[in-house]
C-alpha positions in Angstrom: -20.8 89.7 -59.5 -23.2 87.7 -58.4 -24.9 87.3 -61.8 -21.8 86.3 -63.4 -21.2 83.3 -60.8 -24.9 82.3 -61.4 -24.3 82.5 -65.3 -21.1 80.5 -65.0 -22.7 77.6 -62.7 -25.7 77.6 -65.2 -22.8 76.7 -68.1 -21.1 74.4 -66.0 -24.4 72.3 -65.4 -24.9 72.5 -69.1 -21.7 71.2 -69.7 -22.2 68.1 -66.9 -25.4 67.7 -68.9 -23.2 67.5 -72.3 -20.9 65.0 -70.8 -23.5 62.9 -69.4 -24.9 62.8 -72.8 -21.5 61.9 -74.5 -20.8 58.7 -72.2 -24.4 57.6 -73.0 -24.1 55.9 -76.5 -27.2 57.4 -78.3 -27.3 60.5 -76.9 -25.3 63.5 -78.5 -23.7 66.2 -76.7 -24.3 68.7 -79.4 -28.2 67.9 -79.3 -27.8 68.9 -75.6 -25.9 71.8 -76.6 -28.8 72.7 -79.1 -31.5 72.1 -76.8 -30.1 74.3 -73.9 -29.1 77.2 -76.1 -25.3 77.2 -76.5 -24.4 75.3 -79.5 -23.7 78.5 -81.3 -21.6 80.0 -79.0 -20.0 76.5 -78.8 -19.2 76.6 -82.8 -18.4 80.0 -82.4 -15.9 79.3 -79.8 -14.1 76.4 -81.8 -13.9 78.7 -84.7 -12.4 81.3 -83.1 -9.7 79.1 -81.7 -8.7 77.8 -85.2 -8.6 81.2 -86.6 -5.0 82.8 -87.3 -6.2 86.3 -86.4 -7.2 85.0 -82.8 -4.0 83.8 -82.0 -2.0 87.2 -83.1 -3.8 88.5 -80.2 -2.4 86.2 -77.9 1.0 86.8 -79.7 0.9 90.5 -79.2 0.3 90.0 -75.6 -3.3 91.0 -75.5 -4.5 88.1 -73.6 -7.9 89.9 -72.7 -8.5 90.1 -76.3 -7.6 86.5 -77.0 -9.8 85.1 -74.1 -12.6 87.0 -74.9 -12.3 86.3 -78.6 -12.3 82.5 -77.8 -15.1 82.7 -75.5 -12.6 81.8 -73.0 -15.0 82.0 -69.4 -17.9 80.4 -71.2 -15.3 77.4 -72.6 -14.0 77.2 -69.2 -17.0 76.8 -67.1 -18.4 74.3 -70.0 -15.4 71.8 -69.7 -15.5 72.0 -66.1 -19.1 70.6 -66.3 -18.2 67.9 -68.8 -14.9 66.9 -67.0 -16.8 66.3 -63.9 -19.5 64.6 -65.3 -17.4 62.0 -67.8 -15.3 61.1 -64.5 -18.0 60.8 -62.3 -20.1 58.7 -64.6 -17.6 56.2 -66.1 -17.7 53.9 -63.0 -21.4 53.6 -63.4 -21.2 52.8 -67.1 -18.7 50.4 -66.5 -20.3 48.5 -63.9 -24.0 48.4 -65.6 -22.2 47.1 -68.8 -20.5 44.2 -66.9 -23.4 43.5 -65.0 -26.6 44.3 -66.7 -25.5 44.3 -70.3 -29.0 43.3 -71.9 -31.0 46.3 -70.0 -28.2 49.0 -70.6 -28.1 48.2 -74.0 -31.9 48.4 -74.4 -31.8 51.5 -72.7 -29.3 52.9 -75.3 -31.6 51.2 -77.8 -35.0 53.4 -76.7 -32.9 56.6 -76.4 -31.6 56.1 -80.1 -35.2 55.6 -81.5 -37.1 58.1 -79.6 -33.9 60.5 -80.0 -34.0 60.3 -83.9 -37.8 60.4 -84.1 -37.8 63.7 -82.5 -34.5 65.1 -84.7 -36.5 64.0 -87.8 -39.8 65.6 -86.5 -37.6 69.1 -86.3 -36.6 68.8 -90.1 -39.1 70.8 -92.2 -39.7 70.8 -96.1 -39.0 67.3 -96.6 -38.4 66.5 -100.6 -37.4 63.5 -102.2 -33.8 64.1 -102.1 -34.1 64.4 -98.4 -35.5 60.9 -97.9 -32.6 59.6 -100.3 -30.4 61.4 -97.7 -31.8 59.5 -94.9 -31.9 56.3 -96.6 -28.2 56.9 -97.5 -27.5 57.3 -94.0 -29.5 54.2 -92.6 -27.8 52.0 -95.4 -24.1 53.6 -94.4 -24.9 53.1 -90.7 -25.8 49.4 -91.0 -23.3 48.9 -93.4 -20.3 49.7 -91.2 -21.6 47.9 -88.2 -22.5 44.6 -90.0 -18.8 45.3 -91.5 -16.9 46.1 -87.8 -15.4 43.4 -86.0 -16.3 42.5 -82.3 -12.6 43.4 -81.5 -10.6 46.1 -82.7 -6.9 47.0 -82.0 -5.8 48.8 -78.8 -2.8 50.2 -80.1 -2.4 54.1 -79.2 -2.5 54.9 -82.9 -6.0 53.7 -83.1 -6.9 55.2 -79.7 -5.8 58.6 -81.1 -7.9 58.0 -84.4 -11.2 57.0 -82.1 -10.4 60.4 -80.3 -10.3 62.2 -83.1 -13.4 61.1 -84.7 -15.6 60.5 -81.4 -14.9 64.0 -80.6 -16.1 65.5 -83.9 -19.4 63.8 -83.6 -19.5 64.7 -79.9 -20.6 68.4 -80.9 -22.8 67.2 -83.6 -26.6 67.3 -82.8 -28.1 63.8 -83.9 -25.4 61.7 -83.4 -23.5 60.2 -80.2 -19.4 60.6 -79.8 -19.8 57.5 -77.4 -21.8 55.8 -80.1 -19.2 56.3 -82.4 -16.8 54.5 -79.8 -19.4 51.7 -79.5 -18.8 51.1 -83.5 -14.9 51.3 -83.2 -15.2 48.7 -80.5 -13.5 50.9 -78.2 -16.3 52.3 -75.6 -15.9 50.1 -72.7 -12.4 50.5 -73.3 -12.0 54.0 -73.1 -14.6 54.2 -70.1 -12.4 51.7 -68.0 -9.4 53.9 -69.0 -11.3 56.8 -67.3 -12.7 54.9 -64.3 -9.3 53.6 -63.5 -7.3 57.0 -64.6 -5.1 55.2 -67.0 -2.9 58.3 -67.8 -1.0 56.9 -70.9 -4.4 55.8 -72.9 -6.7 59.0 -71.8 -3.5 61.2 -72.9 -3.3 59.8 -76.4 -7.3 59.7 -76.7 -6.7 63.4 -75.6 -4.5 64.1 -78.4 -6.4 62.5 -81.0 -9.7 64.7 -79.8 -7.3 67.9 -80.3 -6.2 67.0 -83.7 -9.8 66.2 -84.6 -11.5 69.3 -83.2 -8.8 71.2 -85.2 -9.2 69.4 -88.4 -12.9 69.4 -88.2 -14.2 72.6 -86.3 -13.8 74.7 -89.5 -15.4 72.2 -91.8 -18.4 71.6 -89.5 -18.9 75.5 -89.0 -19.0 75.4 -93.2 -21.0 72.1 -93.6 -23.7 73.0 -91.1 -23.8 76.5 -92.6 -24.5 75.3 -96.0 -25.8 71.9 -95.8 -27.3 72.0 -92.6 -30.5 69.5 -93.6 -28.6 67.2 -95.7 -25.8 66.7 -93.0 -28.5 65.9 -90.2 -30.6 63.6 -92.3 -27.3 61.4 -92.9 -25.9 61.5 -89.4 -29.6 60.7 -88.2 -29.6 57.9 -90.8 -26.4 56.9 -89.9 -27.6 56.5 -86.2 -30.5 54.4 -87.2 -28.7 52.0 -89.1 -26.2 51.5 -86.5 -29.0 50.0 -84.4 -27.8 46.9 -85.1 -25.1 47.4 -83.0 -26.7 48.5 -79.8 -29.4 45.4 -80.0 -29.7 44.2 -76.6 -28.5 40.6 -77.4 -26.2 41.0 -79.9 -23.4 40.6 -77.9 -24.1 36.8 -76.7 -20.5 36.4 -75.3 -21.0 39.1 -73.0 -24.6 38.6 -71.8 -23.6 35.0 -70.8 -20.7 36.3 -68.8 -22.9 38.7 -67.2 -25.5 36.0 -66.3 -22.6 33.7 -64.7 -21.3 36.9 -62.6 -24.7 37.3 -61.5 -25.7 33.8 -60.8 -28.5 33.5 -63.2 -28.8 30.8 -66.0 -26.6 31.4 -69.1 -29.4 31.1 -71.3 -31.7 34.1 -69.2 -32.7 36.7 -72.1 -34.2 39.4 -69.5 -37.1 40.3 -71.9 -38.8 41.8 -69.3 -36.0 44.4 -68.0 -34.9 45.3 -71.5 -38.5 46.3 -72.2 -38.6 48.2 -69.1 -35.5 50.2 -69.5 -36.5 50.9 -73.2 -39.4 52.2 -72.0 -37.7 54.4 -69.3 -35.3 55.9 -71.6 -38.1 56.5 -74.2 -39.8 58.5 -71.8 -37.1 60.5 -70.5 -36.1 61.6 -73.9 -40.0 62.6 -74.7 -40.3 64.6 -71.0 -36.8 66.5 -71.9 -38.1 66.9 -75.3 -41.5 68.2 -74.4 -40.2 70.4 -71.5 -37.3 72.1 -73.7 -40.4 72.8 -76.5 -42.5 74.3 -73.6 -39.9 76.4 -72.4 
């Protein structure tokens, strides 16, 4: 019994780390799952939930068989960790983006660069076609970012679409779901909804997440199994190409508003702070990656 409790707490802590990663643009919850050794079980659980034979167990009244088939205890404790993490960190993210946008985006910039380098270093047996897949991802990411408007609609249908897309990327190693929300122009909007407990927005976003994972889990199970290298190369390339959106001084209006809010000169660039936080984030990823490889 004691061993089970400890195992459940460990799973919850891994879920907390995944939730924290998904709150921060540039870090993938899927990467955290991969590094902590729960990625395969997570994909198997999601795949089981989307399997008809699994639900037949529930219809027959075999709740225990259904629960075991979907890795219910694992998913429950993982979800607890993720939910606690998201709600505990949302207010912090809301504050730093309002008051210190340059330093915050510099932190994210460093995270993305170093995380991408490590993901690329894990890919073995490079070929000419692999480079083309990476370049395609970079071009696609940059193209979408340069086309994407600064403001997007806050209509409920679009919030549901954001949820559907973000949840799919949140479980993929190499690409951040919250970063996708940045690209869609809804990261700060969703973080504000979480911190203020805006139930209608969160409910619609959650519905989109359910629809997205239902439509994507089977495809992901097949895609990773059959074209893992090509998929990861495109995703990593997409993340690198999208760095144009995370450049600390990209949003001049937000930076000027923060300077006014903090009583600083409007033209303040905060270069020193940006470099410092970029180095801190890069060092953090480096330390975590080296520790995980040592373990």
